[in-house]
N, C-alpha and C positions, 0 to 999 in steps of 0.2 A: 151470261145468262142467269144463273142462279143468284148471282150477286144482286143484279137488278130485281129479280123476282122477290128476294128478301126484303126490298123497300116498298113492296106494294101488297098490303094485307088483303085488299079485296081480290086481287089476282090470286094469291095464295089460297084463299077460301074457295075460290072457284075451282082451282087446280085440286085442292083437296077433296072437293066434292066429286070431281071426275074420277079421281083414284079410288075414292071409296065406293063409287058405283062400279068401277072395273072389279074391286075386291069382291063386292056383293054378287055380282054376276059370276065371278069364278067359283065362289062358295056354293051358290045354289045351282049352278049349270054344270060345273066341271069337277067338283071336288069328289074324291073317292076316299074310302077309309083304308088306312094302313093295316096289313094283317096284324093280328093281335097276338099271335103265338109268341110267347117269351116276353110279353109286355107286363107292365105293372098292373095290380089289381084294379086300381081306379080306372086305367084307361080300358080294361076290359069291360067295366061297367058302362063306360061311354059307348063302347062297341054295341052294347046290348041296346042302349038308348037309340043308337043309329038304326039298329034292326027294327026296332018298335016304332020309330018315328023319325025318318031321315030329315024331315023339315024342321022338327024341333031341335035336332042336333045341329043342323045348319045355322039355325037362328042363334043358338047358343055359341057357336064357334064365331060367328060374324060379330056378335056383341062383344066377345073377348078380343077380337081383333080391334074393333072400334075403340074399346076402352084402353087398350094398350096404346093405340094412337093418342087418345086424350092424355094418357099418362106421360107419355114422352114429351108431349108439348108442354105440359104443366111442368115437368122437372126441368126442362130447359129454361122456361121463363121464370120460374121460382128462384133458380140459382144464377139468373141474369148472365147466361153464357152469351146472349145477345144484348146490345144496348137497348133495343125496343122490343116490344111484343112481336112474336113471330110464330107462324105455324109451319115453319120449314122442317122441324124434326118429323111432324106427322107426314109431311109430303115425302120426305126421304124414306121414312119407314115403309109407307105404302108402295113407294116406287120400287123398293128392294123386294118387297113381298110379291108384287105382281110380276116384276120382270124376271125374278128368280124362280117363278112358278111354285112358290112354297105353299101357296093356297090351293094347289091342285090336289093336294093329299092331307088328309087330317092325320097328323102324327103327334105324339107327346111333345115333340120339340116345339111345334107351333103354339101349344097351349102353355108350355113353360114360359114364353115370353110374356104372357099375360101376368104370371106371378112375378117375373122380374120387374115389370113395369109398376106393379102393385107395391113392391118392396121400395122402389125408387121413389115413388109418390109419398110413401109414409115416412121414410128416413131422410134426414137432412143433417149435414155435418155441423151445422150451426145450432142444433139443438142443444139444451143444457143437459147435463149428465142425468139428472132426475127425470126429465122428460123422456130421454132415451130409454131408461129403465122401465118406464111405463109402457113403451112400445115394444119392448123385447118379447113379451109373451105373445102379442099379436104377430111379430116377425116369426116366432117360433111355430105358432099354429099354421101360418100361411105357408111356410116353407115345408112344414111336415105334409100338408095336403098336396103340394107341388111334387114332393118325393114320392107320395102314394100313387101319383100320376106318371111320373118320369124319373127313373133312377138318376139320370144326368143332372136333375134339378138339385142334387146334393151339391153341386157347384154353387148354388145360391147361398148354402151354408157356409162354404169357404169364403165367399164374397162378403157376407155380412159380419163373419168373425174378422176378416181382414179390415173391414171398415171400422169395427169397434176398436181394434187394436191401434190403427192408425189415427183415428179421430177422437178417441175417448181417453179419459184419465185413469179409468179403472177397468181395464180390458178383461182381467181374469174373472172378476165377479160377474160382469155382464155376460160374459161367454158362457159362464156356468148356467146363468138364468136362461139364456137363449137355448142351450142343449136340454135343459129340463123341459121348457116349454115345447120344444121340438118333439120330445117324447109322448106328449099327452095324446095327439091324435092316434099314434100307434097303439097306446094302451087301450083307447076307445075302440079302435078296429079290432083289437085282439079280444077284448071283452065281448063285442057284439058278436063276433064269430063264435066264441066259445057259448054264449047263451042261446045263439040260433043253431047250434049243432053243426056249424059249417067251418069249424076249426081246421079240419083236414083240407079243405078247399083253400083256406087262407094260407096255410103253410105250404101246400103244393104250388101255389102261385109264386112263391118265392123260390122254390126249388127249380120250377120251370123257367126261371127268369133268364133271358138272353142278354148277355153283357159282352162288352168289347167287339160289337158288330163293326163299328167304323175301323177298328183295327184290322179285322179279318177282311174287310172289303176294300181297304185302301189300295191294295196292289192290283186290283181288278177293274179300276175306274178307266173311263175313256181319256184320251190324251187331252181333250179339250177340258175335261174337268181338272186335270192336274194344272194346266195353263190358268184356269179360272181361279183356282185356289192360290196359286202363287201370285197371281195378280191382285187378289183379294187381300193377301197378307201385305203385299207391296204398298197398295193404296192405303191400308189402315195405318201403316208406319208413317207414311207421308202426312196423312191427316192428323195423326197424334202429334207429330213434330210441328206442323203448322199451327195447330191448336194450342200447344205449349207456348210457341213464340208469341201468339196473340194474347194469351191469358196471363203471362208472366208479370205484367204490370197490374193486374186485377187484384181485388181484395183476396185475403187468404181463404175466406170461406168459399169463394168462387174456385180457386185453385184446388181446394180440398175436394169439392164436388167433382171437378174434372179427373182428379186422381182416382176417385171412386169408379169412375167409368173405366179407367185401365184395370182396376182390380176386378171389375165385373168381366171384362174381356179375357183376362188372365185365368179367372176361376172357371169360366165356362170352356175355355180352350183345354184346360186340364181335364175336365169332367165329361167333355163331349165324346171322349174316346171310351168312357165307361158304359155308355147306353147301347140300345139296340136300333137307333135311327142311323141308317148308313149315309156316308158321304155321297153326293154333295148335299143331300137333303138337310143334313145335320148343321150346315152353315147357317141356318136360320136362327141358331143360338146367338149369332153375333150381329144380327141386323139392327138390334135395338141401340146398342151403344154406338155402332157405326153410323146410324142416322143422326146422332148428336154430333159425332165428329164431323160429318159432312156439313151440318148446320154451322158449326163454328168455323170451318175452313172457308166458307163462301162469304163470310163477313167482310174481310179486307178486299179492297179493289185490286191490290197487287196480286199479280199471277192468277187472276181470276179465270182466264181463258185455259190455263193449264189444269186448273182444279175442275172446271167444267169438262174438259176432255176426259180426265180421269174417272170422273163419276159416270159420265155417258158411256164410256168404253166398259166400265165395270158392269153396268146394267145389261149391255150388250152380251158380254161374255156369260153372265148369268142366264140370259134368255135362251142362248143356244146350248 
């Protein structure tokens, strides 16, 4: 089914519009705000925006989701994971977001996906070293804003550092530039808080920060949640193996871009435990790279029915 869908761009666009409409309906009709106690300072400001204008906040959230969809489609096409142009990454991303009910609750994890997509849009393993250096400051500023919103977004820092080490010839120098640029928004936030006499509030937000919530709640989940997470992990491994087999004969820059997805998955898996978004809601951190894994997996005709079954069954498990 998905293999045939991948060959029809018009049908992909139609399905993409349907899934986007589903996402928009969920955001405007069913989305609620996650409790902000123990959250990062920027998410608390978003909560204030929600209280002031829920409509404006919903528009902002939907825009970030749609931009994330555009980003994941662009990333896949730019790195030639598929031989022809495709919208399948966006379809899979929206399918996972909708069936997993991740759009029912506005959480920092949902917004972190936007910053992940932004980094993936900006960075390319085929860039020359000088061009990467020009982008590092932008990376640092983007990631710093993300971490002011969600502490688990520090996983993006590890992700980018690993990408620099794996794909670049001068990792130490570039990592230093990244860390320095990462500190700039924090210095601005500290300075503004100091000048506005709100420094105690700024510091108190860090003292009240709730961390390791997924670790604390892991043992209290439903049986179906454990089954879904185990199946999620199993399917991810299967898709990675299938993608590696398919891309082994591709250009090295394509294989590097695919390895970067592994680095993203590993980085967010390590830092998902740090934040205050509980499982299974926190699995939204993984849907972006998983959507690209799915796109690559449905390209070959061989074993297509097995892959279809795995993807559909995962969506059903996420739904329940």
